[in-house]
BATORNU-953356 format. One line per field, with one value per residue (C-alpha): z, x, y; residue number from 1. Coordinates in steps of 0.02 Angstrom, whole numbers. Layout:
N
pz	c(Z,...) $
px	c(X,...) $
py	c(Y,...) $
k	c(NUM,...) $
// end
This chain:
113
pz	c(-565,-486,-317,-203,-32,46,229,408,508,648,532,549,370,301,392,322,145,165,230,82,-45,55,68,-122,-155,-238,-216,-161,-107,60,84,257,232,392,323,137,78,-96,-233,-327,-477,-371,-281,-446,-516,-362,-360,-540,-507,-355,-424,-338,-177,-85,-87,-15,144,308,397,559,560,723,658,657,638,479,414,442,356,204,197,183,72,-108,-231,-307,-135,-66,-165,-114,70,65,-23,116,255,203,378,326,193,215,217,139,-33,-148,-324,-471,-614,-656,-548,-364,-213,-46,109,124,-42,-75,-194,-311,-288,-337,-509,-532,-520) $
px	c(-656,-523,-492,-350,-326,-155,-154,-145,-290,-265,-252,-402,-389,-380,-542,-624,-569,-643,-805,-810,-807,-924,-1056,-1054,-1063,-892,-796,-616,-471,-389,-206,-129,46,105,61,97,198,179,276,409,291,146,261,329,153,95,254,224,40,72,224,371,409,435,244,224,327,238,340,249,288,348,519,609,782,730,649,812,911,797,808,998,1022,1080,935,964,959,804,676,750,753,572,519,603,525,347,299,359,222,68,-89,-206,-132,-283,-254,-372,-270,-135,-217,-172,-192,-105,-207,-395,-445,-633,-632,-517,-604,-771,-698,-656,-840) $
py	c(-214,-320,-238,-292,-213,-234,-185,-240,-311,-183,-31,86,153,-24,-67,91,43,-131,-55,67,-75,-188,-51,-31,-218,-219,-381,-364,-471,-426,-467,-447,-377,-461,-633,-609,-459,-385,-470,-373,-356,-294,-172,-104,-83,13,118,172,210,321,413,329,239,404,422,246,268,304,438,394,207,130,74,242,161,71,231,327,189,192,382,379,227,245,261,90,6,93,-5,-173,-123,-63,-224,-326,-219,-180,-123,51,66,173,69,25,-1,-22,-91,-99,-172,-44,91,104,217,232,271,299,381,359,509,411,243,323,360,175,121) $
k	c(1,2,3,4,5,6,7,8,9,10,11,12,13,14,15,16,17,18,19,20,21,22,23,24,25,26,27,28,29,30,31,32,33,34,35,36,37,38,39,40,41,42,43,44,45,46,47,48,49,50,51,52,53,54,55,56,57,58,59,60,61,62,63,64,65,66,67,68,69,70,71,72,73,74,75,76,77,78,79,80,81,82,83,84,85,86,87,88,89,90,91,92,93,94,95,96,97,98,99,100,101,102,103,104,105,106,107,108,109,110,111,112,113) $
// end
């Protein structure tokens, strides 16, 4: 397994995801989205795995203005705006090759082992 956890250091669910993999002795790579955002390729891979970028957006994020802007942008512009402003993504984003999850999903991660 090649686990990558994209998240924020202060995110409670990101910490729980890290603990989940540590307790099972599974090595993972943690990437802080504030320091290093997802690349376009990584973003596209995750988007395909979770069924579209609509499933990736956190409706409860702090930046309500940006959330409203993304909601009303044309379809072809939404992805670019989300890629530029990854603070609107739900965290953690956990990748295992082409598979990915959004949020704390131990029931899915168990199937990867």
